[in-house]
C-alpha positions in Angstrom: -10.4 -16.9 -4.6 -12.8 -15.8 -1.9 -15.6 -13.4 -2.8 -16.7 -11.0 -0.1 -20.4 -11.3 0.7 -20.6 -7.5 0.6 -20.2 -7.7 -3.2 -23.6 -9.3 -3.7 -25.1 -6.9 -1.1 -23.9 -3.9 -2.9 -25.0 -5.4 -6.3 -28.5 -5.6 -4.9 -28.3 -2.0 -3.6 -27.1 -0.6 -7.0 -29.8 -2.4 -8.9 -32.6 -1.2 -6.7 -31.1 2.3 -6.5 -31.0 2.9 -10.2 -34.5 1.4 -10.7 -35.9 3.8 -8.1 -34.0 6.9 -9.3 -35.4 9.5 -11.6 -32.7 8.8 -14.1 -33.7 9.2 -17.7 -32.0 7.6 -20.7 -29.5 10.1 -22.2 -28.9 11.9 -18.8 -25.8 11.3 -16.8 -26.4 8.6 -14.3 -26.6 9.6 -10.6 -23.9 8.9 -8.1 -24.9 5.8 -6.1 -22.1 5.5 -3.6 -19.7 8.0 -2.0 -16.9 6.6 0.1 -15.0 8.7 2.7 -11.5 7.8 3.7 -12.2 10.0 6.7 -8.6 10.2 8.2 -5.1 9.2 7.4 -4.4 6.5 10.0 -5.0 2.9 10.9 -4.3 0.8 14.0 -2.9 -2.1 11.9 -0.4 -3.0 9.2 -2.0 -6.0 7.5 0.4 -7.8 5.2 -2.2 -7.9 2.4 -2.9 -4.2 2.6 -0.8 -1.4 1.0 -0.5 0.2 4.4 1.9 -2.6 5.4 4.6 -0.2 4.0 5.1 2.2 6.9 7.4 4.5 4.9 5.0 4.9 2.1 1.9 5.1 4.2 2.7 7.0 7.4 -0.1 7.4 9.8 -1.6 10.9 9.4 -3.9 11.7 12.4 -5.7 14.4 10.5 -9.3 13.9 9.6 -11.3 15.4 6.7 -12.2 18.9 7.7 -15.7 18.9 9.1 -16.6 22.0 7.1 -15.6 20.3 3.9 -17.6 17.2 4.9 -20.7 19.4 5.5 -20.1 21.1 2.1 -20.3 17.7 0.4 -23.3 16.6 2.3 -25.1 19.9 1.6 -24.4 19.4 -2.1 -25.8 15.9 -2.0 -28.8 17.2 -0.2 -29.4 19.9 -2.8 -29.5 17.1 -5.4 -31.9 15.0 -3.3 -29.2 12.2 -3.0 -30.8 8.8 -2.1 -27.6 6.7 -2.4 -25.2 5.5 0.2 -22.1 7.0 1.9 -19.5 4.8 3.5 -16.7 5.5 6.0 -14.0 3.1 5.0 -11.4 3.6 2.3 -7.7 3.5 3.2 -8.0 3.9 7.0 -9.6 3.0 10.3 -12.6 5.3 10.5 -12.7 5.2 14.3 -9.4 7.0 14.4 -11.6 10.0 13.8 -12.7 10.5 17.4 -15.9 12.4 16.7 -17.0 10.2 13.8 -20.6 10.3 15.3 -20.6 14.0 14.6 -20.1 13.4 10.9 -22.7 10.7 10.8 -25.2 12.9 12.7 -24.9 15.7 10.2 -25.3 13.4 7.2 -28.4 11.8 8.8 -29.9 15.2 9.6 -29.5 16.4 6.0 -30.4 13.1 4.3 -32.8 11.2 6.4 -33.3 8.4 3.9 -29.6 8.0 2.9 -27.8 4.8 3.7 -24.8 5.4 6.0 -22.3 2.6 6.5 -18.8 2.0 7.8 -16.0 -0.6 7.9 -13.9 -1.0 11.1 -11.3 -3.5 12.3 -12.9 -3.2 15.7 -9.7 -2.3 17.6 -11.3 0.9 19.0 -14.9 -0.4 19.2 -16.6 -0.4 22.5 -20.3 -0.6 23.6 -20.2 3.2 24.1 -18.7 3.9 20.7 -21.2 1.5 19.0 -24.1 3.1 20.7 -23.0 6.6 19.7 -22.6 5.7 16.1 -26.0 4.0 15.7 -27.7 6.8 17.7 -26.1 9.3 15.3 -27.8 7.6 12.4 -25.5 4.8 11.2 -27.4 2.0 9.3 -24.7 -0.7 9.5 -21.1 -1.4 10.3 -18.9 -4.2 8.9 -16.3 -5.4 11.3 -13.3 -7.1 9.8 -12.0 -9.8 12.1 -8.3 -10.2 11.8 -7.2 -12.0 15.0 -9.4 -15.1 15.0 -12.9 -16.6 15.2 -13.1 -15.7 18.9 -13.6 -12.1 17.9 -17.0 -12.8 16.3 -18.4 -13.9 19.7 -17.1 -10.8 21.3 -18.6 -8.4 18.8 -21.8 -10.4 18.4 -22.4 -10.4 22.1 -21.8 -6.7 22.2 -24.3 -6.1 19.4 -26.9 -8.4 21.0 -26.5 -6.7 24.3 -27.2 -3.3 22.7 -30.1 -4.6 20.6 -28.4 -4.4 17.1 -29.2 -7.1 14.6 -26.8 -9.1 12.4 -27.8 -6.9 9.5 -26.7 -3.8 11.4 -23.5 -5.3 12.8 -21.9 -7.6 10.2 -18.8 -9.6 11.2 -16.4 -10.6 8.4 -13.6 -13.2 8.9 -10.3 -11.8 7.7 -8.1 -14.2 9.7 -8.2 -17.0 7.2 -5.2 -18.5 5.5 -3.6 -17.5 2.2 -5.2 -20.5 0.6 -8.6 -19.0 1.6 -7.5 -15.5 0.3 -7.4 -14.3 3.9 -11.2 -14.1 3.7 -11.1 -11.1 1.3 -11.3 -10.7 -2.5 -7.6 -10.4 -2.9 -6.2 -7.9 -5.4 -3.1 -5.8 -5.9 -5.1 -2.7 -5.1 -4.5 -0.8 -8.3 -0.9 -1.9 -8.4 -0.1 -0.7 -4.9 0.9 -4.0 -3.3 3.0 -7.1 -4.0 2.4 -10.2 -2.0 3.6 -13.8 -2.4 2.3 -16.2 0.3 0.9 -19.7 -0.2 -1.4 -19.6 -3.1 -1.5 -15.8 -3.2 0.9 -14.2 -5.7 0.0 -10.7 -6.7 2.1 -7.7 -7.9 1.5 -4.6 -10.1 0.8 -5.6 -13.7 3.4 -4.8 -16.3 0.8 -4.3 -19.0 -2.7 -2.9 -18.7 -5.5 -5.5 -18.9 -7.9 -5.3 -21.9 -10.9 -5.5 -19.7 -13.7 -3.1 -18.5 -14.4 -2.3 -14.9 -17.6 -1.0 -13.5 -16.3 0.6 -10.3 -15.8 4.3 -11.6 -19.4 4.3 -13.0 -21.2 4.1 -9.8 -19.0 5.5 -7.0 -16.4 8.0 -6.0 -14.0 8.3 -3.0 -13.1 11.4 -1.0 -9.8 11.2 0.8 -9.1 12.8 4.2 -7.3 15.7 2.4 -10.4 16.4 0.3 -9.0 14.9 -2.8 -11.5 13.0 -5.0 -10.5 9.6 -6.5 -12.3 7.4 -9.0 -11.8 4.2 -7.1 -11.3 2.8 -3.6 -8.4 0.8 -4.8 -6.3 3.9 -5.7 -4.2 3.8 -2.4 -1.4 5.8 -4.1 -3.7 8.6 -5.4 -2.5 8.1 -8.9 -5.5 9.9 -10.4 -6.8 12.8 -8.3 -9.7 14.2 -10.2 -10.1 17.3 -8.0 -10.7 18.4 -4.5 -14.0 19.0 -2.7 -12.7 22.3 -1.5 -12.6 23.6 -5.0 -15.2 21.5 -6.9 -18.7 20.3 -6.3 -19.5 16.6 -6.3 -21.4 17.1 -9.6 -18.5 18.9 -11.2 -16.2 16.1 -10.2 -18.6 13.4 -11.4 -19.0 15.1 -14.8 -15.4 16.4 -15.1 -13.0 15.6 -17.9 -10.7 13.5 -15.8 -13.4 11.2 -14.6 -14.9 11.1 -18.2 -11.5 10.0 -19.5 -11.3 7.0 -17.2 -14.9 5.9 -17.9 -14.4 6.2 -21.7 -11.3 4.1 -21.6 -13.1 1.4 -19.6 -16.1 1.5 -21.9 -13.6 0.4 -24.6 -12.2 -2.4 -22.4 -9.0 -0.4 -22.0 -7.2 0.0 -18.7 -4.4 2.1 -20.2 -5.2 5.0 -17.8 -4.3 5.7 -14.2 -4.8 4.1 -11.7 -6.0 1.2 -13.8 -2.8 0.5 -15.8 -1.3 -1.8 -13.2 -4.5 -3.0 -11.5 -5.7 -6.6 -11.5 -9.2 -5.9 -9.9 -12.0 -7.9 -11.5 -14.2 -4.9 -11.3 -17.3 -6.4 -12.8 -19.0 -8.1 -9.9 -21.6 -5.3 -9.5 -22.6 -2.0 -11.1 -23.2 -3.2 -14.7 -26.4 -1.2 -15.0 -24.5 2.0 -14.3 -21.8 1.0 -16.9 -24.6 0.7 -19.5 -26.3 3.9 -18.4 -23.0 5.9 -18.8 -22.5 4.3 -22.2 -25.9 5.5 -23.3 -25.2 8.9 -22.0 -22.0 9.2 -23.9 -23.6 7.8 -27.1 -26.2 10.6 -26.8 -23.5 13.2 -26.6 -22.0 12.2 -30.0 
């Protein structure tokens, strides 16, 4: 199975983030990563992505309301947020035409925050790339689905505009099933079945007895404002609230989020959306897992 290089990059970010935070033992750990699935559309239907099912995942051209986005960023700013936000999730972020407007507001309010995005590059041009970085983007990860020739195209574009390979990161996603298509292949919280070559995944019939670190360090905001505990919950099996009604802090410390974390601390995935999920979930974020355990222990 292939391991995405982004896994180790994020692991380094999490470790440094928690070390440099003002977190004290016994306090709830800070949020390190907030992911925005900024709209409901994608330009592709990749066979290893849940969106391959056009009936289940219809393209929704609506984007997260800009007012709701600014509400979230203002809340992060009030809490002196120093983590990262990422435009990725279940969609192609560039389907949001004025994505640079969202990035610019986030950068204005949080000058030291890390702002990232993932794109398949279908809508990426020199002009779009320039607007995004001028607005305050730190880096973009381009998933290459068509072939190795794409890397030369996007690398030449970045070089021409003066962006480094740390700012514009190309990721091969055109590899064979034997190479896991270049991704860390999973069933995305039980939302996909795929049998091709050496890849054979489907929703689990029984929950795994295994912890997962993902819900201890991050949260996802969908384009409808719903908050999810995990970027793998394509089917929105566990909506913990909506940013129109709740603050980020209320969502982070809410009962529904607590319930998932407490299950996972006991190596139990018998909770949505984890019941049918085969994600490894422990490649990064262990320090946050331990910090949340300490927090809950102090509450008892």
